[in-house]
C-alpha positions as CSV (number, residue, x, y, z in Angstrom):
1,M,0.2,-0.2,0.1
2,N,1.3,3.7,-0.6
3,F,1.0,6.0,2.4
4,S,1.5,8.7,0.2
5,F,-1.5,10.1,0.1
6,L,-3.4,8.8,2.6
7,S,-5.1,10.9,5.2
8,F,-5.8,11.2,8.8
9,S,-9.2,9.1,8.8
10,A,-8.0,7.1,5.9
11,L,-5.1,5.5,8.1
12,I,-7.8,4.7,11.0
13,A,-9.5,3.4,8.6
14,F,-7.2,0.7,7.2
15,A,-6.5,0.1,10.8
16,G,-10.1,-0.7,11.8
17,A,-12.2,0.8,14.1
18,D,-10.3,2.6,17.0
19,P,-9.9,-0.2,19.4
20,C,-8.2,1.5,21.9
21,G,-10.2,4.8,22.7
22,D,-7.6,6.6,25.4
23,K,-6.2,3.2,26.8
24,Y,-2.7,4.5,25.4
25,T,-1.7,7.8,25.7
26,A,1.2,10.0,23.5
27,A,4.2,8.8,25.2
28,T,3.4,4.9,24.8
29,K,5.9,3.7,22.5
30,C,5.1,0.4,20.3
31,D,4.2,-2.5,22.5
32,A,4.7,-5.7,21.0
33,D,3.2,-7.4,24.1
34,K,-0.4,-5.6,23.4
35,A,-3.2,-6.6,21.2
36,C,-3.3,-3.1,20.3
37,T,0.3,-0.7,19.6
38,W,-0.3,2.7,19.5
39,C,2.9,4.1,17.8
40,K,3.3,8.1,18.2
41,C,5.6,8.4,15.3
42,S,6.7,11.2,13.4
43,A,6.8,9.4,10.3
44,L,2.9,8.9,10.1
45,P,0.0,11.2,12.0
46,S,-0.4,9.2,15.4
47,A,-2.9,6.4,14.9
48,C,-3.9,3.2,16.8
49,W,-2.8,0.2,14.8
50,T,-3.5,-3.7,15.7
51,L,0.2,-5.2,15.7
52,A,-0.3,-7.3,12.5
53,N,-1.0,-3.9,10.7
54,A,1.7,-2.2,12.7
55,K,4.4,-4.8,11.5
56,A,2.8,-4.4,8.1
57,L,3.6,-1.1,7.9
58,P,7.3,0.6,6.4
59,S,10.3,-0.4,8.1
60,G,11.3,3.2,9.1
61,V,7.4,3.9,10.1
62,Y,7.4,1.1,12.7
63,A,10.4,3.1,14.3
64,C,8.7,4.9,17.0
65,D,9.7,8.3,18.2
66,S,13.8,8.0,18.6
67,K,14.4,7.5,15.2
68,A,12.5,10.2,13.9
69,E,13.7,12.8,15.9
70,E,17.2,11.4,15.5
71,A,16.8,11.5,12.1
72,S,15.3,14.9,11.7
73,P,18.2,17.1,11.2
74,A,19.8,14.6,8.9
75,F,16.3,14.8,6.9
76,A,16.3,18.8,7.0
77,E,20.1,18.3,5.3
78,F,19.0,16.5,2.8
79,K,16.0,18.3,1.7
80,R,18.4,21.2,1.6
81,K,20.7,19.3,-0.5
82,F,18.6,18.1,-2.9
83,N,15.5,20.6,-3.2
84,K,13.1,18.6,-1.9
85,V,9.9,19.7,-1.5
86,Y,6.7,17.6,-0.3
87,S,3.1,18.8,-1.6
88,S,1.6,17.7,1.8
89,E,2.7,17.0,5.7
90,A,1.8,13.8,5.1
91,Q,3.9,13.1,2.0
92,E,6.8,14.4,4.0
93,K,6.7,12.1,6.6
94,V,6.0,9.0,4.7
95,A,9.4,10.7,3.0
96,L,11.1,10.8,6.8
97,A,10.4,7.5,7.1
98,T,11.6,6.0,3.8
99,F,14.7,8.2,4.5
100,I,15.1,6.7,8.1
101,G,14.9,3.2,6.2
102,N,17.6,3.8,3.2
103,M,20.3,5.5,6.2
104,E,20.0,1.9,7.8
105,A,20.7,0.2,4.6
106,A,23.7,2.5,3.7
107,K,24.9,1.9,7.7
108,L,24.8,-1.9,7.0
109,L,26.8,-1.2,3.7
110,N,29.4,0.5,5.1
111,N,29.8,-2.1,7.7
112,E,30.2,-4.5,5.3
113,N,32.1,-3.0,2.7
114,T,35.0,-0.7,4.1
115,T,36.3,0.0,0.2
116,A,33.0,2.3,-0.3
117,T,31.0,4.9,1.1
118,Y,27.4,4.7,1.6
119,G,25.0,7.5,3.1
120,M,22.6,9.8,1.6
121,T,22.1,11.1,-2.1
122,K,19.2,12.0,-4.0
123,F,17.0,8.8,-3.8
124,M,16.7,8.6,-0.3
125,D,13.3,9.3,0.1
126,I,12.4,6.4,-2.5
127,S,11.5,3.0,-1.6
128,A,13.7,0.0,-2.8
129,A,10.8,-1.4,-4.6
130,D,9.8,2.1,-5.9
131,F,13.2,2.8,-7.1
132,K,13.5,-0.5,-9.3
133,K,10.4,0.7,-10.8
134,M,11.9,3.9,-11.9
135,Y,15.5,3.2,-12.6
136,L,16.0,-0.2,-12.7
137,N,14.3,-1.9,-15.7
138,R,16.8,-3.3,-18.3
139,R,15.0,-6.2,-19.0
140,S,16.5,-9.4,-19.4
141,R,16.4,-12.4,-22.6
142,G,18.5,-15.8,-22.2
143,V,21.7,-14.5,-22.8
144,A,23.6,-18.2,-23.2
145,A,20.9,-19.2,-25.3
146,R,21.5,-16.7,-28.3
147,N,24.6,-17.7,-29.4
148,L,26.2,-14.4,-30.6
149,P,29.0,-13.6,-32.6
150,M,31.9,-13.0,-29.3
151,W,34.0,-9.9,-30.1
152,N,37.0,-11.0,-32.5
153,G,40.0,-9.3,-30.6
154,E,40.3,-6.4,-33.6
155,C,42.1,-3.3,-32.2
156,T,40.0,-0.8,-33.4
157,A,41.5,1.9,-30.9
158,C,44.7,1.0,-32.4
159,K,44.5,3.9,-35.5
160,M,44.2,6.9,-32.8
161,F,45.8,5.0,-30.4
162,P,48.4,2.6,-31.2
163,E,50.2,2.1,-27.8
164,M,46.7,0.4,-27.1
165,A,47.9,-2.8,-28.5
166,N,50.3,-3.5,-25.9
167,V,48.0,-2.7,-23.0
168,T,48.0,-5.6,-20.4
169,A,45.0,-6.2,-17.8
170,A,48.0,-5.5,-15.0
171,D,47.3,-1.3,-16.5
172,A,44.9,1.2,-16.1
173,V,42.7,2.0,-18.9
174,D,40.4,5.2,-18.9
175,W,38.0,6.4,-22.0
176,V,37.2,9.4,-19.9
177,S,40.3,10.7,-20.4
178,K,40.8,9.9,-23.6
179,G,38.5,11.7,-25.2
180,A,35.8,8.8,-25.6
181,V,32.7,9.6,-23.9
182,T,30.5,12.1,-23.6
183,K,29.5,14.2,-20.4
184,V,27.5,12.1,-17.5
185,K,23.7,12.0,-18.7
186,D,20.5,11.9,-17.0
187,Q,17.4,9.5,-17.2
188,G,15.1,11.4,-14.9
189,Q,12.1,8.7,-13.6
190,C,12.4,6.6,-16.6
191,G,13.2,3.6,-17.0
192,S,15.7,3.9,-20.2
193,C,18.8,3.2,-18.8
194,W,19.0,0.4,-21.8
195,S,18.9,3.7,-23.9
196,F,22.1,5.8,-22.4
197,G,24.1,1.9,-22.3
198,T,23.6,1.6,-26.1
199,T,24.5,5.5,-27.0
200,G,27.3,5.6,-25.0
201,D,28.6,2.2,-26.4
202,I,28.0,4.1,-30.3
203,E,29.1,6.9,-29.2
204,G,32.6,5.6,-27.7
205,T,32.8,3.2,-31.3
206,T,31.9,6.0,-33.7
207,F,34.9,8.2,-31.8
208,L,37.4,5.4,-32.8
209,A,36.4,5.7,-36.0
210,T,36.2,9.4,-37.1
211,S,37.6,10.9,-34.2
212,K,34.7,13.0,-33.4
213,L,32.8,12.4,-30.2
214,N,28.7,12.7,-30.9
215,S,26.2,12.8,-27.9
216,L,23.6,10.7,-29.8
217,S,19.2,10.9,-29.5
218,E,18.3,8.6,-26.4
219,Q,14.9,10.4,-26.8
220,Q,14.9,8.7,-30.4
221,L,15.3,5.2,-28.5
222,V,12.7,5.9,-25.8
223,A,10.2,7.2,-28.0
224,C,10.9,5.4,-31.3
225,D,12.4,2.2,-30.5
226,T,9.0,0.3,-30.2
227,G,10.0,-2.7,-31.0
228,E,11.2,-4.9,-27.9
229,D,12.2,-2.0,-26.1
230,Q,9.2,-0.5,-24.1
231,G,10.6,3.4,-23.7
232,C,10.1,3.8,-19.7
233,N,9.3,0.6,-19.0
234,G,12.7,-0.5,-19.8
235,G,14.6,-2.4,-22.7
236,L,17.4,-3.9,-23.8
237,Q,20.9,-2.4,-25.4
238,E,20.9,-5.4,-27.4
239,D,17.4,-5.0,-29.1
240,A,18.7,-1.3,-29.2
241,F,21.4,-2.3,-31.5
242,V,19.3,-4.0,-33.6
243,Y,17.1,-0.7,-33.9
244,V,20.1,1.6,-34.7
245,E,21.5,-0.9,-37.6
246,K,18.3,-0.8,-39.4
247,N,17.7,3.3,-38.9
248,G,20.7,5.0,-37.6
249,L,20.7,7.4,-34.5
250,T,20.4,11.2,-34.5
251,G,21.9,13.9,-32.5
252,E,20.8,14.8,-28.8
253,A,21.0,18.0,-30.0
254,D,18.3,17.3,-33.1
255,Y,16.6,14.9,-30.7
256,P,16.5,15.9,-26.8
257,Y,16.2,14.2,-24.0
258,T,12.4,14.8,-22.8
259,A,11.4,11.4,-20.9
260,G,12.9,12.4,-17.4
261,G,9.6,13.0,-16.4
262,G,8.3,9.6,-17.0
263,K,6.6,9.4,-19.8
264,S,8.2,7.8,-23.0
265,G,7.0,10.5,-25.7
266,R,5.4,9.9,-29.0
267,C,8.0,8.9,-32.0
268,E,8.8,12.4,-33.8
269,K,10.1,11.5,-37.1
270,A,11.0,15.1,-38.1
271,K,13.4,15.2,-35.6
272,I,15.6,12.3,-36.7
273,K,17.8,14.1,-39.0
274,A,21.3,13.4,-41.3
275,P,23.6,12.6,-40.8
276,L,22.6,9.5,-39.1
277,T,25.1,7.8,-37.1
278,K,24.9,3.9,-37.9
279,I,26.6,0.4,-37.0
280,S,27.1,-2.3,-39.0
281,S,26.7,-5.1,-36.0
282,W,27.3,-5.5,-32.8
283,V,28.8,-8.2,-30.8
284,Q,28.8,-10.3,-27.2
285,V,32.1,-9.5,-25.3
286,S,31.5,-11.6,-22.0
287,K,28.0,-13.8,-21.0
288,S,29.6,-15.6,-17.9
289,A,31.8,-15.0,-15.3
290,A,34.7,-16.7,-17.1
291,G,34.9,-14.1,-19.6
292,E,35.2,-11.3,-17.3
293,E,39.1,-10.9,-18.0
294,G,38.2,-10.7,-21.4
295,I,36.3,-7.8,-21.1
296,K,39.6,-5.5,-20.2
297,A,41.0,-7.0,-23.1
298,A,38.3,-5.4,-25.6
299,L,37.8,-2.4,-23.6
300,A,41.1,-1.8,-24.2
301,K,41.5,-2.4,-27.9
302,S,37.8,-1.7,-28.9
303,G,36.7,1.5,-26.4
304,P,33.8,1.5,-23.8
305,I,31.5,-1.0,-23.4
306,T,27.8,-1.6,-22.4
307,I,27.1,-4.3,-19.5
308,G,23.9,-5.0,-17.5
309,I,24.6,-5.3,-13.6
310,N,22.4,-5.6,-10.2
311,A,22.0,-1.9,-9.0
312,G,20.1,-2.3,-6.7
313,H,22.8,-1.1,-4.0
314,L,23.8,1.5,-5.8
315,Q,20.8,4.0,-4.6
316,T,22.6,5.2,-1.2
317,Y,26.2,5.2,-2.7
318,K,28.2,7.4,-2.7
319,S,32.1,7.2,-3.5
320,G,34.5,4.4,-3.9
321,I,35.1,0.7,-5.3
322,S,32.0,-0.8,-4.1
323,D,31.6,-4.5,-2.9
324,P,28.5,-5.5,-1.3
325,I,28.4,-9.3,0.8
326,V,25.1,-9.7,-0.9
327,C,24.8,-9.2,-4.7
328,R,23.4,-12.0,-6.7
329,S,25.0,-12.0,-10.3
330,G,23.0,-14.3,-12.4
331,E,21.6,-13.1,-15.5
332,G,17.5,-13.0,-14.3
333,A,19.7,-10.3,-11.5
334,L,20.7,-7.9,-14.1
335,D,18.4,-5.1,-13.9
336,H,20.5,-1.6,-14.7
337,A,22.3,-0.9,-18.0
338,V,25.5,1.1,-17.8
339,M,29.2,1.2,-19.5
340,I,32.7,0.5,-18.1
341,V,34.9,2.9,-19.3
342,G,38.4,2.4,-17.8
343,Y,39.7,-0.3,-15.4
344,G,42.7,0.4,-12.3
345,T,43.9,-0.6,-8.8
346,A,43.5,1.5,-5.8
347,N,44.7,0.4,-2.8
348,G,45.5,-2.9,-3.6
349,E,41.9,-3.3,-5.0
350,D,41.7,-4.0,-8.6
351,Y,38.3,-2.4,-9.9
352,W,35.6,-1.5,-12.8
353,K,34.9,2.3,-13.7
354,I,31.8,3.1,-15.1
355,K,29.5,5.4,-16.1
356,N,26.0,5.7,-14.8
357,S,23.2,8.0,-16.2
358,W,21.8,9.6,-12.8
359,A,23.6,12.7,-13.4
360,K,26.7,14.3,-11.9
361,D,25.0,14.9,-8.4
362,W,25.3,11.1,-7.6
363,G,28.3,8.7,-7.1
364,E,31.4,10.2,-8.1
365,E,30.7,12.8,-10.8
366,G,28.3,10.5,-12.4
367,Y,30.5,7.3,-12.3
368,F,30.9,4.5,-10.0
369,R,33.6,1.7,-9.3
370,I,33.5,-1.6,-8.7
371,K,35.7,-4.8,-7.3
372,S,36.3,-6.5,-10.4
373,G,37.8,-9.9,-11.1
374,V,34.6,-11.4,-8.9
375,N,32.0,-11.0,-11.4
376,K,30.7,-8.3,-8.7
377,C,27.2,-8.1,-9.1
378,G,27.0,-10.0,-12.3
379,V,29.4,-7.2,-14.8
380,A,30.8,-10.0,-16.5
381,V,27.2,-11.6,-17.6
382,D,26.0,-9.7,-20.3
383,A,28.4,-7.3,-21.7
384,V,27.9,-6.2,-25.5
385,H,29.1,-4.2,-28.1
386,S,28.8,-2.3,-31.1
387,V,30.6,-2.4,-34.6
388,V,30.7,0.2,-36.4
């Protein structure tokens, strides 16, 4: 149930007729030993709940006064920093409850992962379930069964960067510093990560082939690629590559992104203007944990590569090398599309450098790092790459 728009009377109705009367006072905390539980929480208007109903509330709500009071200064900072404004007092109290829960989750991640920092991000007032619906909509469809051509080892980067022919896995690579990556973009509250992973990959391969870095249109993919891909409701880079191979992509300047509010929009063909960027095909770089080392070779010799990843832990990521203890890595867990742009080592920890599509005010100026060599969060399960 979404509590964001419930009135006080609706809350009481949800709990049933008030069986407590004046038996419980505002000073009484949640009492698991009573048949009827009074939760005087800052997170919701005070109401009398049955124990079962109280436990069904979000954990941040079923946490009475102390946590809400402790979180108030941090929540005030959160609202100021990210310009958060809520339409009603009830909505703000639900946001506070969610904030408390997310800060607790960040605390747990910090306790288990000493190489990264988790904490307050712009997503702290969004529940994990809603965050997944809004931002993590990469779809999945049988990597192992595709039998696609694999990357052939050609050094397409060597024309511009001859030194890349001799790069090894022990070296460091950063395509951002070499000019092969466009600025960090923002998908907004639209499940269009797949389109950003697609354009980023094609921008890089086209740059290495032509020496020109052009920012391509995600909006064209979101609105016009209506085969397997479904706009803000999710998609897959592989399907988007098929669309680009047939239709080409126009520049972002001619067809700018407008889907950030959550609506895909209609396809506006008049905005699809020449010259169009096309690809000749696309290949699989890795389709299992065993292929992770091969991603390094392909990255060094052919530019940035788009992948799928399990990204739930990134909601509270701030900086460092992410290495959560629990992070599913099978194909079914890959819910977000991103782009590997480099790799390296810091303080003895090997990492991938990855470009995200959540704007520069998230992570390490829009990027994040994650531990490499262990298929962390499924980074090696579905890595695909465009061929110009």
